[in-house]
N, C-alpha and C positions, 0 to 999 in steps of 0.2 A: 620798183618794189612790186611784187605780186600781191594781189588782193583777192579776197573771197567776198562775193556779194550774196545776198539772200533776197529773193523776190516772193512776195505774197501778202496776205492780209496782215495788218499791223499787229494784231493780238498774237499771231503765230510766229512772227519774226523778230519782234523787238528785243528779245533776250540774246539774240546772236551778236548784237553790237557789243555785249560784254566780253565776247571772245575775240573781238577785233574785226568781225565781218561788217560789211557795209549793208545796212538794211534798206531795201528799196520797196516801199509800200505800193501794193497793187491790189485794189479792192475789186477790180473787174478784169475780164479777159483783155479788154482794150488797154487797161493800165499795165497789165503784165507784158503785153507786146511792146508798149511804149518804153517801159523800164528796160526790157531786153535790148531794144534798139539803141538805147542811150547808154549802154554799159561802157564804162571807161576802158581804154585799151589795156590798162594794167590788171583788169579782172581776168583771172585764169581759171576760176572755179565758181560755180553758182549753185546755191542750195535753193530748191524750189518747193513751195507748198504743193500739195497734190493738185489743187485748183490751178495754180500757175503753170504747173507742168502740163496739164491737159490743154491749156491755151497755147503752149509753146512747143508742141510736138515737132513741127517742121523746123523751127528755129534751132532747137537743140540738136537736131540731126544734121544740120548743115556742116559742110567741111569747114574746119577752122573754128567751130564754135567752142566756147570754153567747156571744160569738164563740168558735168552737171550731176547733182544728186537730188533725189526727191524725198521729202519728209514722209514718214508713214502717214497714212490717212487717219 
């Protein structure tokens, strides 16, 4: 089954769990990279906070990366 994940600060992502997304808390750039690296194989799309997106520019552009969307700042 395909899954959507959300990476970013807890206060900004917690509500996404109500829609069935998997919230992955990342308080720092290092946390964001660690959460990205640990994404389960079933994740096909990732919603990123603006801060997480800034930390994951290279990772999101890599071939085979999940589809990504960035929350408005």
